[in-house]
N, C-alpha and C positions, 0 to 999 in steps of 0.2 A: 354471344352464340358462335363465334368463330373459335375453334379448339384443333389441336392435333387429332389425327384420325385415331379412333377407337373403332373398331368393327363388333358389332352384335348388339347395338343399341336398336331398338324396336320403333324408332320412329315412323310416321307416315312417309316424311320426306327428309332424305338425307342428300347432301351434296357435298361430293369431296373432290377438291382442286388436285387433278392427277399431275398436271404441269402446267406452269406459266414461266414466266421470265425470273422469277425468284423460287427459292425453297427455303423451308423452315428446318430440313433435315439436311445434313451433308450427305447422306446416303441415296437421297432422291436427286434424278437429274432435272435440271432447268432448260428452257429453250425460249426463243422468240416466238411462242406459240401459245395455246391455251386448249385444255381439255378436261372437261367436268364429269367426274363419275356420278350419276344420280339414281338412287333407290327411291322408288315411289311406288306406294301402294302394292309391294310385294314383287315387283319387278325391276329390271335394271336397265337404264339407258346411258347412252354418252352423248354429250352435247360437245360437238367439235373433237378433234383427234389431235391436236399439236401439229408441230411442223414435221415431226419424224416419229419412228415407232417408240420413241423414249417414254410416252404415256404409257403404253403397255407395261415396260419395264418397271416404271413406278407403280403401276396397279398390282405387279406382282410382289414388288417390294413391300405394298402395304397390305398384301393377302387380301386383296379385293376379288371378286369373282368376275374378272376380266373376262372369261371365257363364257360367260352367260348373260350376255348383253341381248336384249329384244330388239332394240332400235338404236340405231346411230342418227342423231339430228346434226345437221351440218348447217349453221347459221348463216353462212355465206360461203362464195367459191373462193377463198384465199388459202393460199399455201400454209399459211400459219395455223390454220383449223382444218384443213382437210389432208395434210401431209401424212398423217398416220394412219389414214383409212386402210391400206393394204395390211397393216399390221393387226388391227382390229379384225377386219374381215376374215383373214386366216383362221383366227379364232373362232368368230361367229359366222360362218358363210351362210346362214339362212336368215342373218338379222336385215330389218329393212332399214333403209337409209332414206331419210326425210330431206328433201331440197327442194328449194323453189323453183319453179320452171325456168324462171330468167336467168339462172346459172348456166344454163346452157349456152349461153352468148359467150365467143371468145374475148375476154377482157385482158388487157395489158396492163403494165406498170412502167412510167418511165424510169429510166436508169441512166441517167446522164444523156450522151446522144444515143443510147440504144433503148430498146423497149424489151421486156420480159413477161412472160404469161404470168398474170396474176394467181392463177388458180389451176384447177384440173381441167383437162382438154376433152376433145371428143373420145379418146381412148379409154376415160374414165366412165362415161356415159355407156358406152358400148360394154365395157368390161362388167359393169353391174346394172346392167337393165334390167335385170330380173329381180333386183333388190331395191331398185329405186322406187321411191313414192314421190312424184314430182306433182306439185300444186302451185296454185297461183297466187292466193293471198291468206288462204285459212286451211288448217288441217288438224285432226284431231289425231294424237298419237294413241292416246287411251283415256279412258274416264277421269276427268280432271287434269289433263296434260294435254296443251294445245299449242299450237305453232300459229303464228299471226305475222303478217307484214305491217310496215308503217303506214297507217293512213292519216296521220296529221303530217305535214309538211311545210311547218314555219321554217322559212329559210334561215332565219337567225340561229335556229337550233341544229341545224344540218351541219355537218362537219365540213370545214372548209377544204380539207385534202382533196385537190382537184387532179391527182396524179393517175387517175385509173381512167381508161379508154377502151372504146371499140374502135374497130376499122370498118370504115363505108367506103369501099373502092380504095381510093388513096388518100381518103380523108379520115383523121382522128376526130371521133367523136366522144365527148365525155360520157362516161358512164354514169348511169343514174341510180347503181345499186338495187335494181331490180332483183337482185339474188338474195337479198338480204331478210332475215325473218328473226324471230326472237320467240322464246319459249313462255308460256303462262302457265304455272303449274299450283295446283290448289293443295295445300298441304293436308286440310282435314275435308271428311266427307261433307261437311257443311261449308258449302262454298263461300256463303256470307262472312265466315270468319277471316278469310283473307287470301291473297295470292301473292306468289313470287315471280318477278319478271327475270328472264335470264337471256342475255345477249352475247355476242361475240364481240364486235368492236363498236358498234352503235353508230355505223357512218350516216345513217340517216338521223341521226340525233337521239339521245337518250331522253331529253324533255319530250320530243314527237311520240316516242314510243310509249312513255308514260302516259300522255294524253291519249293515245289511241287506245290505250287499256282502259283507260276511265270514262272512255266513250262506249266502249264496247261491253265492258262489264261494271256499269254504272252503280256508283256506291260501294263496291268492294273494297275494302284497305288494301293497299299495296305494301305487304310485310318487308320485302326488300327488293333492290333491283342488284343484279350480278353482272359483270362483265368488264371488258375493255372500253376505254372512252376515248381511244384513238388521240389523244393529246400529244403522246409522245414523238419526238423526231428521231433520226437515225441514232441517237444517242439519248438513252433513258433519263438521263440527268437533265436534257434540254426540251424545249416545247417542239411540236412541228405546227403550232397554231399560236394564235396570240392569246396574251393573257386574259383580255377581255371574253374572248370567247368560253375560256374555261370558267371564268368568274359566271357568265352569264347562264351557263348550263349548269353549275352548281346552284346558283339562284333558282332558276327554275325547277331543279329537283327539289329545292327546300320549300318552295312554295307549293308545290305539288302534294306534300302531305307524306311522302314515302318514308317508311319507318327507319330502314336501315339502307346503306349502300356499301355494297363490297366491290370494290375496285381491283382491276389485276390487267396483267398483260400489257397492252399497249397504252394504258393510263400514263406510264412514266412516273419518276418520283417527282418532277417540278410540277406537272400536272395534279399529282397527289396532293401535293403540299398547298397549292393555290385552292383547290377543293376544299381541303380541310379547313381554311381559313372563313369559308362560308357555312360548311356542314356541320363543323365539330365532332362530339362524340357520335353524331348519326353515320358518320363515315368510318370504314375500316378497310384494310388491304388484305386480299385474300391470296395467300402465298401457296406454292405448291406444297401437298401434303396436309394442309387445312382441310376442315370439315365444318358443316353448317348442318344445324339440325332446325326444323320447323314442326 
């Protein structure tokens, strides 16, 4: 299903990885961020915008219609997913920007003894107030294209990274990732034929998101889950969580019956290898410049 990008094939759903931590083509940029170009039922969308404007550069090099985007979906308010928003909006000033209302909280990331803003601040919400579609738990982008929040909260599947926090007075409060969402896309007009789940970093846990989908869209097969699994540490060859957590996540995905798993971005090489031991040929890596057809 994964292949190098070739434009012009008329599937109902095509997902192209504009940028992530690796690239399958030396002429394309890579960075510690992710952006996916989505063609669905005749319309163009973007899921996340990468860390910088390089996603736009890659789209142009792949001859994708990056200046004809109907909506931008931000899976959560972290720079690796929102950093390219200005580059996108300069080309698409009328595009809607979908983001959960919880993303308006000021969230920080620990950086040694200091703190740094994890994502976009108040200036972003003011600048794009006419474009923003802020929602709480569920939103429809278009027929067959939905956004949902995680409704299952099994702690063993929630990512253990506790480096994100908000500030209440002088007290640091762990952030509950109430900004995070994922896309549920139906490739066929007949929804019973299956859906595709697309996330950013799965902070709330990929298995929790899968279970949320299975409860909300009961009985509909999940053809694929796509995104970063947030297993990587500062070095993509090392883990930022335990081997047991990665293994538990992979086993949960396997038991869920998901047909294909496309990992990218913050999954990391070590995390991918551990998942591979459990998922085998059900797991593939989605590099920058590759496309998926459904």
